[in-house]
C-alpha positions as CSV (number, residue, x, y, z in Angstrom):
1,M,18.3,-10.3,-2.0
2,K,21.4,-11.2,0.0
3,G,24.4,-8.8,-0.1
4,A,26.4,-6.3,1.9
5,S,24.6,-5.3,5.1
6,L,23.1,-1.8,4.8
7,R,21.3,0.6,7.1
8,Y,17.7,1.4,6.2
9,L,15.0,3.7,7.4
10,V,11.5,2.6,6.6
11,A,8.9,5.2,7.3
12,G,5.5,3.5,7.6
13,G,7.1,0.2,8.4
14,G,4.2,-0.8,10.6
15,G,1.7,-0.7,7.7
16,F,0.5,-3.5,5.4
17,I,3.2,-3.2,2.7
18,G,5.8,-1.6,5.0
19,S,5.8,-4.5,7.4
20,H,6.4,-7.0,4.6
21,L,9.2,-4.9,3.3
22,V,10.8,-4.8,6.8
23,D,10.6,-8.6,6.9
24,A,12.4,-8.9,3.6
25,L,15.1,-6.4,4.6
26,I,15.7,-8.2,8.0
27,D,15.8,-11.6,6.2
28,A,18.5,-10.2,3.9
29,G,20.6,-9.3,6.9
30,H,20.2,-5.5,6.9
31,S,19.7,-3.1,9.8
32,V,16.3,-1.4,9.8
33,V,14.9,1.5,11.7
34,V,11.1,1.7,11.4
35,V,9.5,5.1,12.0
36,D,5.7,5.0,12.4
37,N,3.1,6.8,14.5
38,F,0.6,3.9,13.9
39,L,-2.1,6.3,12.8
40,T,-3.3,3.6,10.4
41,G,-0.4,1.1,10.7
42,Q,-0.5,-1.7,13.3
43,A,2.2,-2.5,15.8
44,V,1.1,-6.1,15.7
45,N,2.5,-6.3,12.1
46,L,6.0,-6.1,13.6
47,R,5.5,-8.1,16.8
48,H,7.0,-11.3,15.3
49,L,10.3,-9.4,14.9
50,E,10.6,-8.5,18.6
51,G,14.1,-9.4,19.8
52,F,15.8,-9.0,16.4
53,D,18.9,-6.9,17.0
54,Q,18.8,-5.5,13.4
55,L,15.4,-3.8,14.0
56,R,14.7,-0.6,16.0
57,L,11.2,0.8,16.2
58,V,10.7,4.6,16.6
59,R,7.2,5.7,17.3
60,A,7.1,9.1,15.7
61,D,5.2,11.2,13.1
62,I,7.4,12.2,10.2
63,S,5.4,15.3,9.7
64,E,7.0,16.5,12.9
65,P,10.8,17.0,13.5
66,L,12.3,13.5,13.7
67,P,13.5,12.4,17.2
68,D,17.2,11.9,17.8
69,E,16.8,8.1,18.0
70,A,15.7,8.2,14.4
71,T,18.5,10.4,13.1
72,A,21.5,9.7,15.3
73,E,23.2,7.3,12.8
74,P,23.6,7.6,9.0
75,Y,21.4,5.7,6.5
76,D,22.2,4.1,3.2
77,R,18.6,3.9,2.1
78,V,15.4,5.7,3.0
79,Y,12.0,4.2,2.1
80,H,8.9,6.5,2.4
81,L,5.8,4.4,2.8
82,A,4.2,6.6,5.5
83,S,0.7,7.6,4.6
84,P,-2.9,6.5,5.1
85,A,-3.5,4.4,2.0
86,S,-7.1,3.1,2.3
87,P,-10.3,5.1,1.9
88,V,-11.1,4.4,5.5
89,G,-7.8,5.9,6.6
90,Y,-7.5,9.0,4.5
91,R,-11.2,9.8,4.8
92,R,-10.7,9.8,8.6
93,F,-7.4,11.6,8.5
94,P,-7.4,13.9,5.4
95,L,-5.2,16.7,6.8
96,E,-2.7,14.2,8.2
97,T,-2.6,12.5,4.8
98,L,-1.8,15.8,3.1
99,E,0.8,16.6,5.8
100,V,2.7,13.3,5.6
101,N,2.9,13.5,1.9
102,S,4.1,17.1,1.9
103,T,6.0,18.1,5.1
104,G,6.8,14.4,5.9
105,T,8.3,13.8,2.5
106,R,10.4,17.0,2.8
107,R,11.7,15.9,6.2
108,L,12.8,12.4,4.9
109,L,14.4,14.0,1.8
110,D,16.4,16.3,4.0
111,L,17.5,13.3,6.0
112,A,18.5,11.4,2.9
113,K,20.4,14.4,1.6
114,R,22.3,14.6,5.0
115,D,23.5,11.0,4.5
116,N,23.6,11.0,0.7
117,A,21.2,8.0,1.0
118,R,19.2,6.6,-1.8
119,F,15.5,7.5,-1.5
120,L,12.4,5.7,-2.6
121,F,8.9,7.3,-2.5
122,A,5.9,4.9,-2.5
123,S,3.4,6.6,-4.7
124,T,0.1,5.2,-6.0
125,S,-1.9,4.3,-9.0
126,E,-4.3,6.9,-7.7
127,A,-2.0,9.5,-9.3
128,Y,-3.8,8.5,-12.5
129,G,-7.2,9.1,-11.0
130,D,-10.1,7.8,-13.1
131,P,-7.9,7.1,-16.2
132,L,-8.8,8.0,-19.7
133,V,-5.8,6.0,-21.0
134,H,-5.8,2.2,-20.6
135,P,-3.6,0.5,-19.5
136,Q,-1.8,3.3,-17.6
137,P,1.9,3.9,-18.5
138,E,4.2,6.2,-16.4
139,T,3.9,8.8,-19.1
140,Y,0.2,9.3,-18.5
141,W,-0.5,12.5,-16.5
142,G,-3.8,11.3,-15.1
143,N,-7.4,12.4,-14.7
144,V,-7.7,13.5,-11.1
145,N,-10.4,15.5,-9.3
146,P,-8.2,18.0,-7.2
147,I,-11.1,18.9,-4.8
148,G,-12.9,15.6,-4.5
149,W,-13.1,13.7,-1.2
150,R,-10.2,11.5,-2.0
151,S,-8.0,14.4,-3.3
152,C,-6.1,14.5,0.0
153,Y,-4.6,11.2,-1.0
154,D,-4.5,11.5,-4.8
155,E,-3.1,15.1,-4.9
156,G,-1.0,14.5,-1.8
157,K,0.9,11.7,-3.6
158,R,1.1,13.8,-6.8
159,F,2.7,16.7,-4.9
160,A,5.1,14.3,-3.1
161,E,6.2,12.9,-6.5
162,S,6.9,16.5,-7.7
163,L,8.7,17.3,-4.5
164,T,10.8,14.1,-4.7
165,V,11.9,14.6,-8.3
166,T,12.5,18.4,-7.9
167,F,14.6,17.8,-4.7
168,G,16.6,15.2,-6.4
169,D,17.3,17.5,-9.4
170,V,18.3,20.5,-7.2
171,H,20.4,18.6,-4.7
172,G,21.8,15.8,-6.9
173,L,20.1,13.1,-4.7
174,D,19.4,9.6,-6.0
175,V,15.6,9.4,-5.8
176,R,13.1,6.8,-7.2
177,I,9.3,6.7,-7.3
178,A,7.1,3.5,-7.3
179,R,3.5,3.9,-8.4
180,I,1.9,1.0,-6.5
181,F,-1.3,-0.5,-8.0
182,N,-3.9,-2.6,-6.0
183,T,-1.9,-4.8,-3.6
184,Y,-3.4,-7.5,-1.4
185,G,-2.3,-10.1,1.1
186,P,-2.0,-10.8,4.9
187,R,-1.8,-7.9,7.3
188,S,-4.4,-5.8,5.6
189,A,-6.6,-4.3,8.3
190,L,-10.1,-5.8,8.7
191,N,-11.6,-2.4,8.1
192,D,-9.3,-1.4,5.3
193,G,-12.2,-0.4,3.1
194,R,-10.8,-1.8,-0.2
195,V,-12.1,-4.5,-2.3
196,I,-10.1,-7.5,-1.0
197,P,-10.5,-6.9,2.7
198,N,-14.2,-6.0,2.3
199,F,-15.0,-9.2,0.3
200,C,-12.9,-11.5,2.5
201,V,-14.5,-10.3,5.7
202,Q,-18.0,-10.4,4.3
203,A,-17.6,-13.8,2.7
204,L,-16.1,-15.3,5.8
205,R,-18.9,-13.9,7.9
206,G,-21.6,-15.1,5.5
207,L,-22.8,-11.5,5.0
208,P,-23.8,-9.9,1.7
209,I,-20.8,-9.0,-0.4
210,T,-21.0,-5.3,-1.3
211,I,-20.6,-4.5,-5.0
212,Y,-20.5,-0.8,-5.9
213,G,-22.1,-0.1,-9.2
214,T,-22.5,-3.0,-11.7
215,G,-19.3,-4.7,-10.7
216,D,-18.0,-4.5,-14.2
217,Q,-15.3,-2.0,-13.1
218,T,-11.8,-3.7,-13.2
219,R,-8.9,-4.0,-10.8
220,S,-5.4,-5.5,-11.2
221,L,-4.4,-7.3,-8.1
222,C,-0.7,-7.8,-7.1
223,Y,0.2,-10.1,-4.2
224,V,2.2,-8.3,-1.5
225,D,5.3,-10.6,-1.8
226,D,5.6,-9.7,-5.5
227,L,5.2,-6.0,-4.8
228,V,7.9,-6.0,-2.1
229,K,10.3,-7.6,-4.5
230,G,9.6,-4.9,-7.0
231,L,10.2,-2.2,-4.4
232,Q,13.6,-3.7,-3.5
233,L,14.7,-4.0,-7.1
234,L,13.7,-0.4,-7.8
235,M,15.7,0.7,-4.7
236,E,18.8,-1.4,-5.3
237,I,19.5,-1.4,-9.0
238,D,22.0,1.3,-9.9
239,G,21.4,4.0,-12.4
240,L,17.7,4.6,-11.9
241,S,17.8,8.0,-10.2
242,G,14.7,10.0,-11.1
243,E,12.8,7.1,-12.5
244,V,9.1,6.6,-11.9
245,V,8.0,2.9,-12.3
246,N,4.6,1.2,-12.1
247,L,4.5,-1.8,-9.8
248,G,1.4,-3.9,-10.1
249,N,-0.2,-6.9,-11.8
250,P,-1.4,-6.4,-15.4
251,Q,-3.9,-9.2,-15.1
252,E,-7.2,-7.3,-15.2
253,V,-10.3,-8.7,-13.5
254,T,-13.7,-7.3,-12.8
255,V,-14.9,-6.6,-9.3
256,L,-17.6,-9.3,-9.8
257,Q,-15.0,-11.9,-10.8
258,I,-13.0,-11.0,-7.6
259,A,-16.2,-11.5,-5.5
260,E,-16.8,-14.9,-7.1
261,V,-13.2,-16.1,-6.6
262,I,-13.4,-15.1,-2.9
263,R,-16.8,-16.6,-2.4
264,E,-15.7,-19.9,-3.9
265,L,-12.5,-20.1,-2.0
266,A,-14.2,-19.2,1.3
267,E,-16.9,-21.7,0.6
268,S,-19.3,-18.9,1.4
269,D,-23.1,-18.6,0.7
270,S,-22.9,-14.8,0.8
271,L,-25.2,-13.0,-1.7
272,L,-24.0,-10.1,-3.8
273,E,-25.5,-6.7,-2.8
274,H,-25.2,-3.8,-5.3
275,R,-24.9,-0.3,-4.1
276,P,-24.4,3.1,-5.8
277,L,-20.9,3.8,-7.3
278,P,-18.9,6.3,-5.2
279,Q,-17.7,9.6,-6.6
280,D,-14.6,9.4,-8.7
281,D,-14.3,5.6,-8.5
282,P,-12.0,4.5,-11.3
283,A,-13.8,2.4,-13.9
284,R,-10.7,0.6,-15.1
285,R,-7.4,0.1,-13.5
286,K,-4.5,-1.8,-15.1
287,P,-0.8,-1.0,-15.0
288,D,1.5,-0.9,-18.0
289,I,4.5,-2.6,-16.5
290,A,6.7,-2.6,-19.6
291,K,9.1,-0.2,-17.8
292,A,9.4,-2.5,-14.7
293,I,10.1,-5.5,-17.0
294,R,12.8,-3.5,-18.9
295,L,14.5,-1.8,-16.0
296,L,14.0,-4.3,-13.2
297,D,13.4,-7.6,-14.9
298,W,10.3,-7.8,-12.7
299,S,6.8,-9.0,-13.1
300,P,4.3,-10.6,-10.7
301,A,4.7,-14.3,-10.1
302,V,2.0,-15.2,-7.5
303,E,-1.2,-16.4,-9.2
304,L,-4.5,-14.9,-8.0
305,T,-6.0,-18.1,-6.5
306,L,-2.9,-18.9,-4.5
307,G,-2.5,-15.3,-3.3
308,M,-6.2,-15.2,-2.4
309,T,-6.0,-18.5,-0.5
310,R,-3.2,-17.1,1.7
311,T,-5.1,-13.9,2.2
312,L,-8.3,-15.6,3.2
313,A,-6.4,-17.8,5.7
314,Y,-5.1,-14.6,7.3
315,F,-8.5,-13.0,7.6
316,R,-10.1,-16.2,8.9
317,D,-7.5,-16.3,11.6
318,E,-8.0,-12.6,12.5
319,L,-11.8,-13.0,12.6
320,T,-11.5,-16.1,14.8
321,K,-9.3,-14.1,17.2
322,A,-12.0,-11.4,17.3
323,G,-14.9,-13.9,18.0
324,D,-16.8,-16.9,16.8
325,L,-17.1,-16.9,13.0
326,G,-20.4,-18.8,13.3
327,D,-22.2,-16.1,15.2
328,S,-22.1,-12.3,14.9
329,P,-20.7,-10.6,18.0
330,S,-21.1,-6.8,18.2
331,D,-17.4,-6.2,17.4
332,L,-17.6,-8.2,14.2
333,R,-20.9,-6.6,13.2
334,H,-19.1,-3.3,13.5
335,I,-16.3,-4.4,11.3
336,S,-18.7,-5.7,8.6
337,E,-20.8,-2.5,8.7
338,L,-17.7,-0.4,8.4
339,V,-16.3,-2.1,5.3
340,A,-19.8,-1.8,3.7
341,R,-20.2,1.9,4.4
342,P,-21.3,3.9,1.4
343,G,-18.4,5.7,-0.3
344,M,-15.9,3.1,0.4
345,R,-13.9,2.6,-2.8
346,Q,-13.3,-0.6,-4.7
């Protein structure tokens, strides 16, 4: 997406999706300020950009007043991707998850209002909860447990959506919301807790692949490069203020099918190990992307086998750095035990 150089703030730019977005913005010649406290993000995700004049990294928590180095110059665009997004993350930091999606969202909206900058909030398919409508269109209000263990994330995002739209209406600010469905690819944390990192780590280690429930529950997996293109289109196309758009892959696959694809690509002998289904785990998840096709002319392009091959290569490299894949050093045992912990969502 080449064009006029703009100034961006990317909150959560050290995260899995955020760091790929920063790559795309830098590649397009834009100036980017990343604000991240690295609560769940990883500084290593941005290390390859060290020395780029277009990038400035500000280590800060957007739930607190933003430091001068993050607010000194005006912005054209503000992306809000700052939040724990995996079960491991928001189970460990539930109050921080609520804060970043409430107070943090308000602080970024105030900054966008100051500069009359376009604002994009990264929401989630978890806004639909365990859906009673399939596939899930943007008009569906969801089936969410407001006091369950993952409500800090689900309801935090739902509140942030309401705040974003209301703020835009009251102040005439151009705001957009992306509801992001299951996304995978390089730079996911080894202990992320979601289905792809879990299965990749376990298959590469030759450990049992943990299946919660029967494995017949479905997911729709979007490769991160496709997702980032969708985010950029939603941000940049004029005339979309106030729009909420699903971004994800409508190809629905079962958890068992995902396990088999990963096991085959990893050439792994890992067995499948079934465990009880966690509370409020969605039985089916599939985005209706008709709106994204109509408004953005966007749909995913990376096929599952190709995306998974790239993802496995990343995890293989990360595990090799951590220790010999052939044995089971204590640090890798810890990782494998963590991703198989009961209650981790698929």
